[in-house]
C-alpha positions, 0 to 999 in steps of 0.5 A: 107476651110469651105467657098467656094468663087465664084468670082461674080465680078472682077474689073480687069477682068470685067471692065478693058478690056472693058475700054481699048477696048472702048478707054475710058481711053485716046486717048493720050500716048502709050497703056502701059501708059494708062493700068498702069494708069487705073490699078493702080487707078481702084477701087470699090466705091459702090454697089447699091441695085440692085447689080450694081457696081460703080467704079472709076479710073483716066485717064491719066490726073489724072481726076476721072472717074465714071463708072457702071457695070450692074450685070444683063447685065454684061455690063459697062456704063460710068457715068461721068468724072470730069475735075479736079484732085481729089480723089473720096470718095463716089459715088451713082447713082439713080435707073434710072441712070439719076442723080449721086451724088459724093463726092471728095477731092480736093488737096491743093498742085498742083501735090501732090497725095500721101497723102491728106493734112489737109486743103483739101476740100471735094466737094459733087456734084449732076450731071445730067447725062441723058444727062450730064448737070448741076452740083450742089454743095451740100456741100463744107466742110473740112470734108469727106462726103459720099452719098447714093441714096435710092432705092424704091422697084423694084415692085413699080412705079418710083417716080418723086422724088429721095432721097439722104442720105448725111453722114458727118464726122461731125456726122450727116446724112441728106436726100435730096429730089430731084425732077426729071422732063423731058424736051425736050423729054427724057432729065432729069433735077433736078427741083429747084436744088438751093433749095433742101428740106432736113431732118436731119435723125440722128446726134451725132453718132459715127458708122453707117451701111447701109443695101443696100438690105433692105434700113435700116440705123443702127447707134450708139449714145453715151449718158452718156457713153452708146452706144445706137443702133438705126435703121431707115427703109426707105419705098418705099412711101418716109417715114421712121420710127425709128424702135427700139433703145436699149442700147449695153454694148460695149466699143467704145473707140478708135472709133471716127467715122466709117461707114460700107457699105457706099462704100469703105472708102478711108480715114478710110482704110488707118488706121490699122483696128486692132486699132479700134473695129470691129462692124457690124449688120446682119439680114436675112429674118427669122427675125434674128438680130445680132450685131457682136462686137470685141473690140480693140485688143492690143494683139493676145494672146487672141481674144474676140468677142461677138454676140448679138442675139437680136432676142433671147434675149441674148449675147454670148461672145467667147474667143479664144486663137489662136493656132499659136502664131507665125502667123503674123496677120495684120488685125482684125477679120472679120465678114461675113454674110452667111445667116443662119450662121455668119462666124468669121474669123481670118486669119491664126488662126480660122474660127468660123461658128456661127449658128444664126438661132439656137444659143442656143447650142454651139455644133450647131456652127462649130469651125475650127482652123489652125490645121483643114487646114481651113486658106487658102482660104479667102484673107488676105486683108480687107473684107466687108460683103454685103447682099446676102452673098456677100463679097467685097475685098476692095483692089483687087476690087473683089466681091465674093459670099460666101457659105459653102463648101459642099465638105470640110464639108463632108471631115471634117465629115469623119475625125472629132474626137470630137462629137461637131465637128461632130454635127456642121459639120452635121448641116452646111452640112444639111443647104445646102440642097437646094444648087446645088450638095447637097451631101445627099447620102454622108451624108447618107453613112457617117451616116450608117458607123458611127452609133456608133461613137458618145457618146454624142448624138444619130447620127441617131436621130440627122440626122433624126430630122435635115434633116426633119427640113431642108427639109421643113423650106426653104419653110416656115420659120414660121415653125422655131419655130414649128418644132424640129431642133435637138434631143439634148436639152442641151449641157454641154461639152466644145468646145476645144479652146473656152471659152463661156459666155452667158448673157441675154439681154433686148429685143428691143422694136419695135416702129412701129405698122402694121408691115410687111415683116422682121419686122413682123417676127422679132416682132414674134420672140421677142414675142415668146421669151417673152411670150412662155413658154415652147417652141412650138416645135412639139414633139410626146408625144401625138402621143405616148400615143394615139398610145399605147392606140389604140394598147392596145384596139385592143389587148383587143378587144375594138374598137374605132369609125370606122370612127376615125381609118379609117381617121388615116389609110387614113393619112398613105395611103397619106404618102405612096403615097407621098413617091411613087411619090418621089421614082424615082429609084427601091429600093433593100430593100423590104419595103412598101410591107405589111400592118403593121397596127401598123406602119400605125396607128403611121404614121397616128397619126403623120400626124394628130397631126403635121397637127393640131399643124401647123394649130393651130400656122400658122393662115395665111397659106393655109390649103392645103399648111400645109397638103402637108408640113406635108406629105413631112415631114413624107415622108422625115423621112421614106425615110431617113430610107429607104435610110440608109438601101439601102446605107448599103446594096449597099456597099456589093451587087447590088442584091435585098435583098430577104426575104428568110430563107434558107441561112446563114447570109452574111456580108451585112445581119449582117451590115443591121441588126445592122443598123436596130437595131440602127434605131429602137432604135432611132425611138422608143425614138422619137416615129417616124414611120418606113416604113411598112415592117421594123419589118418583115425584121428586124426579118428575118435578126435576124434569119439569124444573131443571135443564138437562145438564142440571138434571143429569148432575142431580141424578149422577150425585144421587139427589134424584133417584130414578125409580121405575115409576118415574122413568115409565112415566117419562117414556110414556108422556114425552114424545120423540122430539130431538130434545126428548130423545136426548133426555130419554137416552141419557136417563136409560143409560143411567138405569140399573139393568133390570129397570133399564130392560123394562123401560126399553120395551116401552120406548118405540125407538131404534135406540131402544131396539139397539139397547135391547139387542145389545143386552140380548147378545151379551147374555148369549155370548156370556159363556160362549166358547168358539168351536170349529164351524163350517165356513159355508153360509146358506145365504138364502136364509138371510134377507140381506147379503152381508157376510159379517152380519150373516155369520154373526146371526147364524152363531146367535141362532145356533146358541139359541137352538143349543140352549133350547130357550129364548131369552126375553124380558118379563112381561114382554115378547121374547127377543131372538136373533132375527130381532137382533139382525133387524135392529142392526140393519136399522142402526146401520142405516141410520149411521149411514144416513140412508 
């Protein structure tokens, strides 16, 4: 199953043993009767903002008892017992646990408990419980009432006033102001309880959802057959604001009244959920705002659901044909909030993990059907999604913490056949990067063995871009709009089993100024969608152009400002130092062991450009933090490339890869060479830097693995780059057999002149002497002007009497003498006319076969 559920709370295990041990339930009757009574009636009523869970049960007399489970101390606390046989509808306790609000339904016929009667009365009570004292009746009506205390920010000082929301089935919401005072030491009482001040918050609504974590109220009003979504934010200073309102194009026919997350809805859950449309709202700290909607379902032949990505300005409507028509479904589909993903779950049919952080392309969302063996882990009973990726099983009383199952996703990656499945599963897995047990090594192993498995996109590019994104995004979510999330910019292929329709939406207008926290981030997202064309995602186009200019200028002898180039190279040094600190274990692949000036220039340019890009758009972030983030981003990129090669090599041997050319290519050599070729292609397309030493290793493995013709073809087409390190190694390690001579000469003639001159000095061979001599003569005669000369030559000064050669050497000696300098090569002996004469004679001897 793609979802992993960890039990966070179980009312039967965390509450029932404690109640029986403390003898809270009853002192009368046998233990079996007590257990049966308590077990049958024990259920969760509400979960407060601080995570504390309120539950209720019936004692042996039928009296409702309210208790609290402290999620921090994992202890149970008895709150209150009503000495009357009633059915609890809702309950909430203030943050100090001094005042309890409860709504209960009275029975109209003595002893009838199986079904509530039409004439039932609902009592809403306010109880002082520290210590138990007065009980205040807030409401006594025929309709159901739900209650919810507002919780201030945990860091705020405790206020002498509490606030209670009262939600009526008569479609209105009130807020009560409850003034708390202390008497006789620690005794808490409600001041002026007979005249509690109240505000009317909302009315004439048909649907409402409470966000306990962020203290937000969402509700929908029907105006002229239009559904208007509104949101109220309650602040710690007792105030509240209507944050936005916007129309939703949805049908709420059949929905008379529905509440979400106002505790366990006893009345509504007696009805079949499939008879009502399903609607819920999910947000997260990155500023996302999603409305998830599924209309009333008359048939399970076709399932339709929509997600309104209000922070993106569009709606996506999905239509799914269930794969198993015979499967009996008793519930409507369920929406679950998993942070960066929303899960759409139809038991026995499918699980759709929707990427709400980057929902533009459908290939970034994972669709699993019953054929994927995914329909076994989630309960079949009604599930209620709570903030913090919590899920309440309304029937069993269990609270689960839901996360993406990394082990399942890895297994799915190995068996997935479709490119869209591989893409989505890869992104789902990488989003777990900060979770314990994150299987990065397994992902790298899968990538290294499947580099050619995807035809719709470049797997290495996608892995590098997505991994680097997730490596820094959790630290600063403002980078969401500034860093690339995927290498794929468009996806036109269909996802099997899904029909998708995308519609643009008007953006919600936030009505409050001086925004902070979530609302500031949401407003930033909305402004980005509204005003930013094109998008601000970083790309390396400027880096590519500047890098090519620097290399071209170096080849032509032009030089930039020394300070400019030095700063770029210092950036590269910082990246490599950052990599050294991240590398804890010795590596088998020898990288970072040479200068590789071109890659260092590219690395330094990317540091400079990415840093300027982030500084330009992240005005409020400390410069030092951004600089470190840039170093981490590029270090991660280089480290991933290194790890790909390491993983591929370690499959074959645990010995370090030695840069030596006196042996034939092994299976490991062939695999690593092929992988390096794919990495080079991926990095070149994105203009990503490679670890210094990459090109030298690639070329040496190419000499091992390719026949000469293919090797030269790779070199001529720029796949293999002839670095000084690789060519020097080739000259030293290979003997002068006929085959190797042909290879060496083919390499030398393809070298840039500066490197070629150095390499020729290392090769003790007539061909090398010939090349050196030609270069020396070309330099001497570069500016030569013919002048009248004495035709008489002193033959005694030449070892061989050959007039054309003697005459030519005398000219060279004259030029050397007139320039008063000998032209040589750095780090080697100088070359003069005598050297040229000797080389010429040897070359002639070889040509004549003497």
